[in-house]
C-alpha positions as CSV (number, residue, x, y, z in Angstrom):
1,M,27.3,4.5,-3.6
2,S,23.6,3.6,-3.0
3,A,21.3,0.8,-4.0
4,V,17.6,0.3,-3.8
5,I,16.3,-3.3,-3.5
6,I,12.7,-3.9,-4.6
7,G,11.1,-7.1,-3.4
8,G,12.7,-9.9,-1.5
9,N,11.9,-11.5,1.8
10,E,11.0,-9.4,4.8
11,C,13.1,-11.5,7.2
12,M,16.1,-11.0,5.0
13,V,16.1,-7.1,4.9
14,R,18.9,-6.7,7.4
15,R,20.9,-9.4,5.5
16,Y,20.4,-7.6,2.2
17,Q,21.7,-4.3,3.8
18,D,24.7,-6.1,5.3
19,I,25.6,-7.6,1.9
20,C,25.3,-4.3,0.2
21,K,27.5,-2.7,2.9
22,A,30.1,-5.3,2.3
23,H,30.2,-4.3,-1.4
24,G,30.4,-0.6,-0.6
25,Y,26.7,0.3,-1.1
26,R,24.2,1.9,1.2
27,A,20.9,0.1,0.7
28,K,17.2,0.9,1.0
29,V,15.0,-2.2,0.9
30,F,11.4,-2.2,-0.1
31,A,10.2,-5.8,0.7
32,K,6.6,-4.9,0.9
33,E,4.4,-2.8,-1.4
34,N,4.1,0.7,-0.1
35,G,2.3,2.2,-3.0
36,A,3.0,5.9,-3.7
37,T,5.3,6.3,-0.7
38,M,7.8,4.0,-2.4
39,K,8.1,6.3,-5.4
40,R,9.0,9.3,-3.2
41,K,11.5,7.3,-1.1
42,I,13.4,5.7,-3.9
43,G,15.4,8.9,-4.7
44,S,18.2,8.6,-7.2
45,P,20.4,5.6,-6.3
46,D,23.4,4.3,-8.3
47,L,21.7,0.9,-8.8
48,M,18.2,-0.6,-8.5
49,I,17.8,-4.3,-7.9
50,V,14.4,-6.0,-8.5
51,F,13.8,-9.5,-7.1
52,T,11.2,-10.5,-9.7
53,T,9.8,-13.6,-7.9
54,T,8.8,-11.8,-4.7
55,V,7.4,-8.6,-6.0
56,S,4.0,-7.6,-7.5
57,H,3.8,-6.4,-11.1
58,K,2.5,-3.0,-10.0
59,M,5.6,-2.5,-7.8
60,V,7.9,-3.5,-10.7
61,I,6.2,-1.0,-13.0
62,A,6.5,1.8,-10.4
63,A,10.1,1.0,-9.8
64,S,10.9,0.9,-13.5
65,Q,9.2,4.2,-14.1
66,E,11.2,5.9,-11.3
67,A,14.5,4.3,-12.6
68,K,13.8,5.5,-16.1
69,R,12.9,9.0,-14.9
70,N,16.2,9.2,-12.9
71,N,18.4,7.4,-15.4
72,V,19.2,4.6,-12.9
73,P,20.5,1.2,-14.1
74,V,18.1,-1.7,-13.1
75,V,19.1,-5.3,-12.5
76,H,16.4,-7.9,-12.5
77,V,17.2,-10.9,-10.4
78,H,15.0,-14.0,-10.4
79,S,15.9,-15.3,-7.0
80,S,15.8,-13.3,-3.8
81,S,18.6,-15.2,-2.2
82,S,21.7,-13.6,-0.6
83,T,23.9,-15.3,-3.2
84,A,21.9,-13.9,-6.1
85,L,22.3,-10.4,-4.5
86,Q,26.0,-10.8,-4.1
87,Q,26.4,-11.9,-7.7
88,A,24.3,-8.9,-9.0
89,L,26.4,-6.5,-7.0
90,A,29.7,-8.0,-8.1
91,D,28.5,-7.9,-11.7
92,H,27.6,-4.3,-11.5
93,L,30.9,-3.3,-9.9
94,A,32.8,-5.3,-12.6
95,S,31.1,-3.3,-15.4
């Protein structure tokens, strides 16, 4: 399974990927705004996680449009902590 993480802290990118790997996901992390390149690189993951406190409104809109176009479930997480990511992944696996 694959996951895309939008937002978060740049210094935590590797930690986010390790957490996703522990839950059985391959992760792409977009911590910074990359504009149009992000739209092309998202692909069609099984899950999209958006850290709402550390991402621009423009990036949220672009990610939401891509998710809707590819029929991908989106989880909005207020905190960009590793615990919040673990909880989001556990909740998605449980459903």
